[in-house]
N, C-alpha and C positions, 0 to 999 in steps of 0.2 A: 885085595888092596888095589889092584888095577881097576876093578869095577868102580870103587869109590872115587878114584881120581877121574875116571871117565864121567861119572855122574856130576862131579864138580865142574868139569869142563862144559858138559851139556847145560848145566844150570846157568853158568856164566854166559854161554852163548844165547840161551833163551832170554836172560835178563837184558843183555845188550840189544838183542833183536826187539824186545818189547819197548825199551826206552827209545830206540831209534824210530820205531813206528809211531810212538807217542809224540816224539819230537816233530816228525814230518807232518803228522796229522794236526798238531797244534799250529804249526806254521801255516798250513792250509786254511784252518779255521780262523785264525786271528790275524791273518795278513790284512794290511790296510793299504788301499790304493794310494794314499798320500805318502806312504813310507816306501823307501827303496827296499827291495827284497833282502839285501844284505843287512840292513838295520833290523828287519823283522827276524831274520834267522838268528842274529846275535842276541837280540833281546829275549827271544823265546828260549834260546839255549841257556841263558842266565836263569830264567824261571825254572827250566827243567832241572837244572843242577840242584836248586834248593828244594824242589818238589821231590826229587829222588832222595835227597838227604832226609827229608821228613818221612818218606815211605820206609826207608831202611831203618831209621830210628824206631819207628812204630812197630814194624814187623819183627825186628830182631831184639828189641828191648821192651818197649812199652806194653805191647800186647801180651807176650809171654810172662813178663815179670809183674805186671800190674793188672791188666784186664782179666787174664786167665785166673789170677789169684783173688779176683773180686775186690780189688782195691780201686774202686771206681773214682773216688775223688782224686787220688794220686794219678790215675790214668788221664783223667780230664785235664788236670794240671800239667802233666807231662806233654800231652797232645797239644794243648793250646800254647804252652810255654815254648815248645819247639817251633811252632809256627811263628810266634812273636820273635824269637831269636833269629830264625832264618830270614824273616822279613827285615829285621834291623840289619842283618849282615848284607842283605841285598842292596841297601841304600848306598854304602860306599862303592859297591861294585857298579851300581847304576851310574853313579857320579863319574867313576873312572872310565867306564865305557863311553859315556857321552862326551867327556872332555878329551880323553887321549885317543880313543879309537875313532870316534865320529867327528872330532874337532868342533864340538858344540860348546861354546864358552858362555854359559849362563851367568848372568849377574846375580840372579836369584834362583838358586836350586832349591825347590820346595821339598824338603826332607820328609815332612809329614804326609804329603800327597804320595810320594814314592813309597813310603812305608805302608800307607793304607792300601794302595794298589797292589803292592807285593803281598800284604797279608791276605787280601781277598783272593788273589790268584793262587797263592800257595794253599789256602784253606779249602778252596773249592777245586 
């Protein structure tokens, strides 16, 4: 029983370490000289949260329940559906971060552009 608990702790540590490294790597790759580093860190963290949600949904549900049971159309639907849902969920998060955290008051917040960019970033 103690070994099982230790394995869960080790697995959690490995996952946290992986996502932390992915986060810092992503900041390094996608940083833009026109943006302040705090903006880059915040934006990339928002993306990482939704990418991690997709990863865990697919590894814990979609792959074992759909792909491994050869339910290919349902798997593709779940895979793409999750990306669409998380991309749409990122739109209000993006608006909130821009308005309240960065103090950017856009008269025209382009929802479709934010959705499209979120979809592409989460998908790839």
